[in-house]
C-alpha positions in Angstrom: -0.1 -0.1 0.2 1.0 3.2 -1.6 1.9 6.2 1.9 0.3 9.3 -0.4 -3.6 6.5 -0.4 -3.1 5.5 3.1 -4.0 8.9 4.9 -7.3 9.2 2.9 -8.2 5.2 3.5 -7.7 5.9 6.5 -10.4 9.1 6.5 -11.8 6.6 4.8 -12.9 4.8 7.3 -13.6 7.1 9.6 -15.5 9.0 7.7 -17.5 6.2 8.2 -17.4 5.9 11.7 -20.1 8.5 12.4 -22.8 8.0 10.3 -22.7 4.4 11.6 -22.6 5.3 15.2 -25.8 7.8 14.4 -27.9 4.9 12.3 -28.1 3.2 15.4 -27.9 5.6 18.1 -30.0 8.9 16.4 -32.7 7.7 13.2 -34.6 5.5 15.2 -35.3 7.5 17.9 -35.9 10.2 15.7 -38.0 8.7 13.1 -40.3 7.7 16.0 -40.3 11.4 17.9 -41.6 11.9 14.1 -44.4 9.4 14.7 -44.8 11.2 18.1 -45.5 15.4 16.2 -47.2 14.1 14.0 -50.0 11.5 14.6 -52.3 12.1 12.2 -49.5 10.3 9.7 -47.8 7.2 12.0 -46.2 5.1 8.6 -44.3 8.8 8.1 -42.3 7.4 11.0 -41.7 4.3 8.9 -40.5 6.4 5.8 -38.4 8.3 7.5 -36.4 5.5 8.4 -36.0 3.6 5.4 -35.6 7.4 3.6 -32.1 7.9 6.4 -31.3 4.2 5.9 -31.0 4.1 2.1 -29.2 6.9 2.1 -26.4 5.4 4.8 -26.4 2.8 2.2 -26.0 4.7 -0.4 -23.1 6.7 2.2 -21.3 3.3 2.7 -21.8 3.1 -1.8 -19.9 6.0 -1.9 -16.8 5.6 0.7 -16.5 2.0 -1.3 -15.9 3.0 -4.3 -13.9 5.6 -2.8 -11.8 2.9 -1.6 -11.9 0.9 -4.7 -11.3 4.3 -6.4 -7.5 4.4 -4.5 -6.4 1.2 -4.4 -6.6 2.0 -8.6 -4.1 4.6 -8.0 -2.2 2.5 -5.9 -2.7 -0.1 -9.3 -1.4 2.1 -11.5 -4.8 2.2 -12.8 -6.0 5.7 -11.4 -6.3 5.9 -15.8 -9.0 3.1 -16.6 -12.5 2.6 -17.3 -12.8 1.3 -13.7 -11.6 4.8 -12.3 -14.5 6.0 -14.7 -16.4 3.8 -13.2 -16.5 4.1 -10.1 -16.2 8.3 -10.5 -19.8 7.0 -12.0 -21.0 5.2 -9.1 -20.1 7.7 -6.4 -22.4 11.1 -8.3 -24.6 8.0 -8.4 -24.7 7.5 -4.4 -24.6 11.6 -4.5 -27.8 11.7 -6.7 -29.2 9.2 -4.5 -28.7 10.2 -1.3 -29.6 13.8 -2.9 -33.3 13.1 -3.5 -33.8 11.3 -0.8 -32.5 14.2 1.4 -35.1 16.5 -0.7 -37.6 14.0 -0.2 -38.0 14.4 4.1 -36.5 17.5 4.0 -39.9 18.3 5.2 -40.6 16.5 7.7 -37.2 17.2 9.3 -38.6 21.0 8.8 -41.4 20.4 10.6 -39.1 18.1 12.8 -36.9 21.5 13.8 -39.7 23.9 13.9 -42.1 21.2 16.4 -39.0 20.3 18.5 -37.8 24.5 18.1 -34.2 23.2 17.1 -33.3 24.9 13.8 -30.1 23.2 13.4 -32.1 20.2 12.8 -33.1 21.6 9.8 -29.4 22.7 8.8 -28.3 20.1 8.8 -30.9 18.4 5.9 -30.1 21.2 4.1 -26.3 21.3 4.7 -26.4 17.4 3.4 -28.9 17.9 0.7 -26.0 20.7 -1.0 -22.8 18.6 -0.3 -24.1 15.7 -2.0 -24.9 18.2 -4.8 -21.4 19.3 -4.8 -20.7 15.8 -4.1 -22.3 14.3 -7.3 -21.2 17.8 -9.5 -18.0 16.8 -8.2 -18.0 13.5 -8.8 -19.2 13.7 -12.6 -16.8 16.9 -13.4 -13.8 13.8 -12.4 -15.6 11.7 -14.5 -15.9 14.3 -17.6 -12.5 15.1 -17.4 -10.8 11.4 -17.2 -12.4 9.8 -19.8 -11.0 12.3 -21.9 -7.6 11.4 -20.8 -8.3 8.1 -21.1 -8.7 9.1 -25.0 -6.4 10.9 -25.5 -4.5 8.3 -24.6 -5.8 6.0 -26.3 -4.8 7.8 -29.3 -1.9 7.9 -28.6 -1.1 4.7 -28.0 -3.2 4.4 -31.5 -0.5 6.8 -33.4 2.5 5.1 -31.9 
């Protein structure tokens, strides 16, 4: 394992730990709180719970794809179709996170209003916009990498 990517791999693993803790300790009580504040629509707690866990699955998938991408960099095959595919998967995961949070944002904002916790609404919006930024950045990197691969293959055919 190369020294340059070792730190990045450690950071990615450390990024997974708090999200796992939130999934275990925060999301279930938060979803039951949804049923408490909106008793006429108690089924929304399950919709909220499923959406949050699907978001976590997309997040962990994106982290795994990032680890694969760093592995390709270690093996000196960063300019390959595998890297483009990993970036494409990261982009799709970020889009899924954005869509799921946008669907749950009204519930999150209502919970913030009822509980008088404006930070909760801010966190929901920050996660949504952060995922949008990641999706756009991954799309740009994917396009640049694909162009670099095309130029490299043209040069290989010329020589």
